[in-house]
C-alpha positions as CSV (number, residue, x, y, z in Angstrom):
1,M,94.9,178.8,84.0
2,I,95.9,175.7,82.0
3,E,92.4,174.4,82.2
4,R,91.1,177.6,80.8
5,L,93.6,177.6,78.0
6,L,92.7,174.1,77.1
7,A,89.0,174.8,77.2
8,A,89.5,177.9,75.0
9,E,91.4,175.8,72.5
10,R,88.7,173.2,72.4
11,A,86.1,175.9,72.0
12,L,88.1,177.4,69.1
13,A,88.4,174.0,67.5
14,D,84.6,173.5,67.8
15,G,84.0,176.9,66.2
16,D,82.6,178.5,69.4
17,L,84.5,181.7,68.9
18,D,82.6,183.7,71.5
19,R,83.4,181.2,74.2
20,S,87.0,180.8,73.1
21,A,87.5,184.6,73.1
22,R,86.0,184.9,76.5
23,L,88.2,182.2,78.0
24,F,91.4,183.4,76.3
25,G,90.5,186.9,77.4
26,Q,90.0,185.8,81.0
27,V,93.5,184.3,80.9
28,A,95.1,187.4,79.3
29,D,93.3,189.7,81.8
30,A,94.6,187.6,84.8
31,D,98.1,187.4,83.2
32,P,98.9,190.1,80.7
33,R,102.3,188.4,80.0
34,N,100.6,185.2,78.9
35,A,101.6,184.8,75.2
36,I,99.5,181.7,74.7
37,A,96.3,183.5,75.6
38,V,97.2,186.5,73.4
39,V,97.9,184.0,70.3
40,G,94.5,182.4,71.1
41,L,92.7,185.8,70.8
42,A,94.7,186.4,67.6
43,A,93.4,183.0,66.3
44,V,89.8,184.1,67.2
45,A,90.2,187.4,65.4
46,E,91.6,185.6,62.4
47,R,88.6,183.2,62.3
48,R,86.2,186.1,62.6
49,G,87.7,187.7,59.5
50,D,89.7,190.5,61.2
51,P,93.3,190.1,59.9
52,I,94.2,193.6,61.4
53,A,93.3,192.8,64.9
54,A,94.9,189.3,64.5
55,A,98.1,190.8,63.4
56,A,98.1,193.3,66.2
57,L,97.5,190.5,68.7
58,V,100.3,188.4,67.2
59,E,102.7,191.2,67.6
60,R,101.6,191.8,71.2
61,A,102.3,188.1,71.8
62,L,105.7,188.2,70.2
63,A,106.6,191.3,72.3
64,I,105.8,189.1,75.4
65,D,107.6,186.1,74.0
66,P,109.8,186.6,70.8
67,D,110.3,182.8,70.6
68,D,106.6,181.8,70.6
69,A,106.4,179.4,67.6
70,A,102.6,179.6,67.4
71,A,102.7,183.5,67.1
72,R,105.6,183.2,64.6
73,R,103.6,180.8,62.4
74,M,100.5,182.9,62.6
75,R,102.5,186.0,61.7
76,A,103.8,184.2,58.6
77,S,100.2,183.0,57.7
78,L,98.8,186.5,58.0
79,A,101.6,188.0,56.0
80,S,101.2,185.5,53.1
81,P,98.6,186.5,50.5
82,A,95.4,184.3,50.7
83,E,95.2,181.7,48.0
84,P,92.4,182.6,45.5
85,K,89.6,180.1,45.5
86,P,89.2,178.4,42.2
87,A,86.3,179.6,40.0
88,P,83.7,177.0,39.6
89,V,84.0,174.9,36.4
90,D,80.9,174.6,34.4
91,V,81.4,171.4,32.4
92,A,78.6,169.0,31.3
93,P,79.3,165.6,32.4
94,G,80.5,163.4,29.5
95,P,80.1,159.7,29.1
96,A,83.7,159.1,30.5
97,I,83.2,161.1,33.7
98,A,80.7,160.2,36.3
99,A,79.0,163.1,38.1
100,G,80.5,162.1,41.4
101,E,84.1,162.2,40.0
102,Q,83.5,165.6,38.3
103,V,82.4,167.1,41.7
104,A,85.4,165.6,43.4
105,E,87.8,167.0,40.8
106,Q,86.2,170.4,41.0
107,T,86.2,170.7,44.8
108,A,89.6,169.2,45.6
109,Q,91.5,171.4,47.8
110,P,95.1,171.0,49.1
111,I,95.1,169.7,52.7
112,A,96.6,172.3,55.2
113,E,99.2,171.2,57.5
114,P,97.6,170.5,60.9
115,R,98.3,173.0,63.7
116,P,100.0,171.4,66.7
117,S,97.6,171.2,69.5
118,L,97.7,173.6,72.5
119,L,98.0,170.6,74.8
120,A,101.1,169.3,73.1
121,W,102.7,172.8,73.1
122,L,101.9,173.3,76.8
123,R,103.5,169.8,77.5
124,R,106.7,170.8,75.8
125,L,106.7,174.1,77.6
126,L,106.4,172.6,81.0
127,R,109.0,170.0,80.3
128,R,111.5,172.9,79.7
129,R,111.0,174.4,83.1
């Protein structure tokens, strides 16, 4: 099962949502009490743009394991309002600003905190047992 979870996480990271959903679903079907697989399915739903399904899956994962840190983080991110994207700036390049610098300023986005890998989380979980 761990191999399938890791493969599902890799597929999710690669953007292969169908494969990721299939693998997480196989684990969840085989072990309905596997909160990791349910959180994975929630992540797939979120990436597919279905926050309602993602929230329902997160709640299901928390019902299985109320201490699941990934589920708690996802619940918090789903509950927080999405940041609005900045409107494009239509400014003619002046002599003091090179075109590349202007584009860099217009497209700069804050860097999100990286999500801990599933592998690291599984290692910590296995050490506790």
